[in-house]
DRENDO-585479 format. One line per 8 residues: number of its first residue (from 1); for each residue y negated, x negated, z negated of C-alpha. Coordinates in Angstrom, 2 decimals. Layout:
residues N
NUM	Y,X,Z; ...
//
This chain:
residues 455
1	71.43,163.43,25.73; 70.98,161.04,22.78; 72.00,158.10,24.96; 69.60,159.19,27.70; 66.77,159.59,25.21; 67.43,156.09,23.92; 67.32,154.75,27.47; 63.90,156.32,27.97
9	62.64,154.77,24.74; 63.90,151.33,25.71; 62.42,151.55,29.22; 58.96,152.30,27.82; 57.83,148.74,27.14; 55.96,148.30,23.87; 53.28,146.04,25.26; 49.79,145.71,23.88
17	47.25,148.11,25.36; 44.75,145.26,25.44; 46.86,143.47,28.08; 46.77,146.26,30.66; 44.39,148.97,31.83; 47.35,151.37,31.97; 49.05,153.12,29.02; 52.04,151.04,27.92
25	54.55,151.87,25.21; 55.13,155.33,23.80; 53.53,156.34,20.52; 55.63,157.05,17.42; 54.88,160.75,17.88; 56.16,160.65,21.45; 59.29,158.73,20.50; 60.03,161.30,17.80
33	60.28,164.08,20.40; 63.81,165.18,21.20; 64.16,165.88,24.94; 64.52,169.55,25.75; 65.79,168.58,29.20; 68.53,166.01,29.73; 67.12,163.28,32.01; 70.55,163.00,33.61
41	70.15,166.57,34.88; 67.07,165.65,36.91; 67.19,164.23,40.43; 64.48,161.65,39.67; 63.60,161.37,35.97; 61.54,158.18,36.36; 58.11,158.88,37.86; 54.95,156.95,38.68
49	51.95,159.24,38.12; 48.33,158.40,38.81; 45.14,159.33,36.99; 41.45,158.45,37.33; 39.39,157.35,34.27; 37.36,160.53,33.81; 37.63,163.31,31.22; 40.08,165.30,33.27
57	42.77,162.70,32.63; 43.06,164.49,29.26; 46.24,166.49,30.05; 47.95,163.32,31.31; 46.89,161.42,28.20; 48.12,164.25,25.96; 51.43,164.55,27.80; 51.87,160.80,27.27
65	50.72,160.58,23.65; 52.46,163.76,22.45; 55.76,163.09,24.19; 55.59,166.08,26.55; 56.84,164.07,29.52; 59.73,162.93,27.32; 60.32,166.50,26.12; 61.03,167.60,29.68
73	63.31,164.66,30.47; 60.79,162.47,32.27; 60.24,158.73,31.98; 56.68,158.40,33.25; 54.57,155.38,34.10; 50.87,156.26,34.24; 48.86,154.37,36.84; 45.10,154.11,36.43
81	43.54,154.62,39.88; 40.19,153.10,40.85; 38.98,156.13,42.83; 39.89,159.63,43.97; 40.70,158.27,47.41; 43.24,155.91,45.81; 44.67,158.79,43.80; 45.20,160.87,46.94
89	46.38,158.02,49.18; 48.82,156.80,46.54; 50.73,160.05,47.05; 50.45,160.04,50.83; 51.77,156.48,51.17; 54.49,156.90,48.53; 53.15,154.59,45.83; 52.71,157.53,43.45
97	55.04,160.47,42.88; 52.21,162.71,41.68; 48.54,162.44,40.85; 45.49,164.60,40.25; 43.26,165.09,43.28; 39.82,166.61,43.78; 39.80,170.22,44.96; 39.58,170.09,48.71
105	41.81,167.06,49.10; 45.03,169.06,49.52; 43.58,171.76,51.75; 41.74,169.24,53.92; 44.78,166.98,54.24; 46.58,170.02,55.66; 43.84,170.88,58.16; 42.84,167.30,59.03
113	39.19,167.66,58.02; 36.80,165.05,59.48; 39.52,163.84,61.82; 41.80,162.60,59.03; 45.51,162.31,59.68; 47.19,165.55,58.66; 49.60,165.28,55.76; 51.60,167.95,53.85
121	50.21,167.62,50.33; 51.04,170.39,47.87; 49.99,171.62,44.45; 51.31,174.34,42.18; 48.67,174.10,39.44; 45.18,173.03,38.56; 44.63,170.41,35.87; 41.36,171.96,34.79
129	38.32,173.94,35.92; 34.68,172.92,35.43; 34.02,169.62,33.62; 31.72,168.07,36.23; 27.98,167.91,36.87; 25.19,166.81,39.17; 23.05,164.01,37.70; 19.53,163.12,38.90
137	17.70,159.86,38.20; 14.40,159.49,36.36; 12.38,159.41,39.60; 13.39,163.01,40.27; 12.34,163.97,36.74; 9.00,162.21,37.16; 8.68,164.01,40.50; 8.78,167.37,38.73
145	12.47,168.34,38.91; 14.00,169.83,35.76; 17.50,171.05,34.75; 18.59,174.13,36.68; 18.45,176.42,33.62; 14.67,176.00,33.45; 14.30,177.60,36.90; 15.76,180.90,35.65
153	17.76,181.31,38.84; 14.80,180.69,41.17; 16.31,178.66,44.02; 13.08,178.82,46.04; 11.13,177.13,43.23; 13.71,174.37,42.98; 13.62,173.86,46.74; 9.83,173.62,46.68
161	9.91,171.04,43.89; 12.46,168.91,45.72; 10.55,169.06,49.02; 7.33,168.14,47.22; 8.98,165.08,45.72; 10.51,164.03,49.04; 7.13,164.28,50.80; 5.82,161.27,48.89
169	9.07,159.43,48.12; 10.55,156.72,50.38; 13.24,157.88,52.79; 15.75,155.80,50.82; 15.23,158.16,47.90; 17.42,160.73,49.61; 20.78,159.06,48.93; 23.16,161.06,46.76
177	26.76,160.17,45.89; 30.00,162.10,45.58; 33.47,160.87,44.64; 35.25,161.84,47.86; 34.34,163.19,51.27; 35.59,166.69,52.15; 35.80,167.54,48.47; 34.44,170.37,46.37
185	31.74,168.03,45.01; 30.40,167.41,48.50; 30.54,171.13,49.19; 28.68,171.88,45.96; 25.79,169.57,46.88; 25.59,170.97,50.40; 25.88,174.54,49.05; 23.10,173.98,46.51
193	20.74,172.40,49.03; 21.32,175.12,51.62; 20.88,177.86,49.01; 17.50,176.31,48.17; 16.51,176.43,51.83; 17.09,172.74,52.60; 19.44,171.63,55.38; 21.60,168.96,53.75
201	22.72,167.53,57.09; 19.16,166.73,58.14; 17.61,165.99,54.74; 20.22,164.11,52.74; 22.47,161.08,53.04; 25.73,161.47,51.12; 27.74,158.38,50.17; 31.13,157.93,48.49
209	31.26,156.11,45.15; 34.13,155.83,42.63; 33.36,157.51,39.28; 33.17,154.33,37.12; 30.55,152.88,39.50; 28.19,155.87,39.47; 26.02,154.84,36.51; 25.63,151.18,37.50
217	24.80,152.07,41.10; 22.16,154.57,40.01; 20.67,151.99,37.64; 20.38,149.57,40.58; 18.71,152.22,42.73; 21.57,152.54,45.22; 21.35,156.34,44.92; 19.14,158.90,43.26
225	21.77,161.49,42.33; 25.50,161.83,42.00; 28.11,164.47,41.30; 31.08,163.43,39.24; 33.31,164.52,36.36; 32.47,163.69,32.79; 31.89,161.38,30.97; 29.82,159.74,33.71
233	27.05,162.35,33.61; 26.68,162.26,29.83; 26.62,158.48,29.97; 23.41,158.44,32.05; 21.18,160.60,29.84; 18.49,159.68,27.32; 20.03,158.32,24.14; 22.85,156.77,26.15
241	22.04,154.76,29.31; 18.71,156.56,29.70; 18.60,156.43,33.51; 18.97,160.10,34.42; 19.50,163.71,33.41; 21.98,166.44,34.29; 20.49,168.88,36.77; 23.40,171.33,36.74
249	27.03,171.57,35.84; 29.37,172.48,38.67; 30.11,175.77,36.92; 26.46,176.74,37.48; 27.07,176.45,41.21; 30.44,178.25,41.16; 31.58,179.64,37.84; 35.34,179.37,37.45
257	35.86,176.85,40.26; 38.99,174.67,40.37; 38.28,170.98,39.87; 41.48,168.90,39.78; 44.89,169.83,41.16; 48.25,168.21,40.44; 49.25,166.94,43.89; 52.61,165.87,45.27
265	54.12,165.44,48.72; 55.82,168.55,50.07; 59.02,166.50,50.39; 58.90,165.75,46.65; 59.27,169.46,45.85; 62.08,169.79,48.38; 64.00,166.66,47.32; 63.49,166.87,43.55
273	63.11,170.55,42.62; 64.33,170.18,39.01; 62.17,167.12,38.44; 59.14,168.94,39.84; 59.66,171.87,37.51; 59.89,169.54,34.53; 56.67,167.82,35.58; 54.76,171.09,35.95
281	56.06,172.36,32.60; 54.95,169.19,30.84; 51.50,169.44,32.41; 51.09,173.15,31.63; 51.95,172.48,28.00; 49.52,169.54,27.93; 46.77,171.75,29.37; 47.48,174.36,26.70
289	47.15,171.68,24.02; 43.82,170.51,25.45; 42.58,174.09,25.64; 43.04,174.75,21.91; 39.60,174.46,20.21; 41.23,172.87,17.16; 42.50,170.01,19.34; 39.33,169.25,21.28
297	37.98,166.56,18.95; 41.34,164.81,19.00; 41.58,165.03,22.79; 38.11,163.47,23.16; 39.29,160.59,20.96; 42.58,160.12,22.83; 40.92,159.78,26.23; 38.34,157.32,24.88
305	41.11,154.70,24.62; 40.78,151.77,27.01; 43.99,152.81,28.73; 42.43,156.13,29.78; 38.61,156.30,30.27; 37.56,153.30,28.17; 34.43,155.29,27.27; 33.37,155.83,23.67
313	33.86,159.22,22.03; 30.08,159.61,22.19; 30.50,159.94,25.96; 33.81,161.82,26.22; 33.18,164.38,23.48; 30.41,166.60,24.98; 32.39,167.60,28.06; 35.57,168.26,26.06
321	34.19,169.94,22.93; 31.37,171.71,24.73; 28.28,170.35,22.94; 26.70,169.50,26.27; 23.36,167.69,26.47; 21.58,167.78,29.84; 19.19,165.05,28.72; 15.63,164.69,29.95
329	12.53,162.62,29.37; 10.30,165.09,27.54; 11.66,164.51,24.04; 12.98,168.08,23.95; 16.61,169.09,23.34; 18.42,170.36,26.41; 21.67,171.26,24.66; 24.13,173.93,25.70
337	27.10,174.67,23.47; 29.97,176.30,25.31; 33.76,175.90,25.30; 33.59,176.81,29.00; 32.22,173.33,29.75; 35.80,172.38,30.65; 38.61,174.92,31.05; 42.11,173.52,30.60
345	44.11,176.74,30.21; 42.52,179.77,28.51; 40.22,181.68,30.84; 37.40,183.66,29.18; 37.04,187.26,30.37; 33.41,186.45,31.15; 34.72,184.29,34.00; 37.80,186.23,35.07
353	38.72,189.80,34.22; 42.05,189.55,36.07; 44.95,190.25,33.66; 46.96,187.13,32.73; 44.62,184.79,34.58; 44.44,181.28,33.19; 42.92,178.00,34.31; 46.08,176.35,35.61
361	46.92,179.29,37.90; 46.02,178.55,41.53; 44.39,181.28,43.60; 45.16,180.81,47.29; 41.87,182.57,48.05; 40.10,179.52,46.58; 41.83,177.39,49.19; 40.39,179.70,51.84
369	36.90,179.18,50.38; 37.34,175.43,50.77; 38.30,175.96,54.41; 35.13,177.99,54.98; 33.07,175.05,53.75; 34.95,172.54,55.90; 34.17,174.80,58.85; 30.58,175.38,57.77
377	29.81,171.66,57.89; 31.89,171.00,61.04; 34.51,168.90,59.34; 36.89,171.01,61.40; 36.08,172.62,64.75; 36.77,176.19,63.68; 38.18,178.20,60.82; 42.00,177.85,61.05
385	43.76,180.79,62.69; 46.68,180.30,60.30; 44.50,179.82,57.23; 46.57,182.07,54.99; 49.77,180.26,55.97; 48.12,176.90,55.25; 46.95,178.13,51.84; 50.43,179.43,51.04
393	52.07,176.12,51.98; 49.50,173.95,50.21; 48.87,175.90,46.99; 52.35,176.84,45.74; 51.51,179.87,43.67; 55.07,181.12,44.15; 56.52,178.08,42.40; 53.96,178.23,39.63
401	54.95,181.82,38.81; 58.63,180.83,38.61; 57.91,177.86,36.35; 55.45,179.73,34.15; 57.94,182.59,33.80; 60.50,180.11,32.43; 57.90,179.21,29.80; 57.15,182.84,28.95
409	53.68,182.71,30.54; 52.65,185.84,32.49; 50.60,185.31,35.66; 48.44,187.40,37.98; 50.51,189.28,40.54; 48.18,188.60,43.47; 47.39,185.38,45.35; 43.88,186.43,46.36
417	40.84,187.69,44.52; 37.23,188.42,45.41; 34.80,185.95,43.87; 31.95,188.13,42.59; 28.29,187.51,43.38; 27.72,186.49,39.76; 30.05,183.51,40.24; 27.85,181.65,42.76
425	24.41,180.15,42.29; 23.02,182.06,45.29; 24.51,185.43,44.30; 26.72,185.59,47.39; 30.22,186.95,46.80; 33.29,185.66,48.63; 35.80,188.18,49.99; 38.88,186.27,51.22
433	39.75,189.16,53.56; 36.72,188.29,55.73; 36.19,184.51,55.75; 34.54,184.54,59.20; 32.00,187.12,58.11; 31.34,185.05,55.02; 30.76,181.93,57.13; 28.40,183.66,59.52
441	26.35,185.02,56.64; 24.94,181.53,55.96; 21.73,180.79,57.84; 22.06,177.07,57.13; 25.27,175.59,58.48; 26.07,172.77,60.84; 27.05,175.08,63.68; 24.37,177.72,63.15
449	22.48,178.93,66.25; 19.11,177.18,66.55; 15.87,178.54,68.00; 13.63,176.46,70.25; 10.03,177.39,71.03; 8.05,176.10,74.00; 4.30,176.20,74.31
//
């Protein structure tokens, strides 16, 4: 084991971080870690793992800096990916062994949403929940739109304000951006618009933009709103870039929603089962570290390094620590302090009352919800007949329970749960036992029956 540990240390080149956008060379703290798992016992101890420069790279940064990959016998190269499409496609085409992906990417790869080639992606855990937001530009503020909290839950009033603004604004002022098509961010924007009585298909143009390009593209007027993970929402507000304000965090649209999943090819789990278990253990432990309130300030500092987000702590801190400023142009504070801003492991009972629930545990029922939205917006022709089988194959809750049990972590015994009405912005609960009924309950959907009147 000592010889193997030395080999890992030698293989981690001690190059200057300033020469590469990727993390290079293990820290002294990481090198001091004695491997708990012998690398020689793993089928593939050397891995290439992707990440995208947003706050949710935190568990990957922590696993790197604190030697958790090394602890579990892994020699990891972290690859900074330019976009969430690159992160997903890197796995599909074999350039990456594992990478975080946006919720929806795994499910929709399985069902071939929007005509995409089907591919057997899998995940056994989330990387985090929450940690994202919808940012509006100053024109929307000047047009009378305010942060969601000021509406006191009145979706009709928000819808009226948005329609009023659009009545006088140029048609090009209806361009909003998301990080990936067929993703939870796209579904959130469509869900919000429809809940406010606005058909997003007819009223809105959605474009795809990589996270690091969101702020600059909004400044240039290429879009008027975007949904992305932190720190790119915080960066836009008054006192920072001063070009926009946060309308709502994703958790205000669906409280407790999964954001990023740790994705691999199905064949990776089959071919390298011991390696996969080591990887998941390292990531669970990293998520636990990030979740500890006493570590949050440090985590915000770690991910501000050029090799991770390259954003200053001023930008990374709010989403990690929970001192979240929505911004605005009225000179008033719009600050919300909450550790629930990003959930890495511990799940507050206010969000989930299920015994032993925690953020990294995947609920297969959440995969079914994603399928309902893909169906709702006609990204697939119909809700899959084998939806439960697809969810079971894609979201490997069975493996997570085995791995977590090895670590002494109890898990929920079920794979499905009802999402209560209090979880969603429109007060509509989701019962995974009746996804078709749930779908048909929405008046606004791409395949909804339409009425025509003739005079």
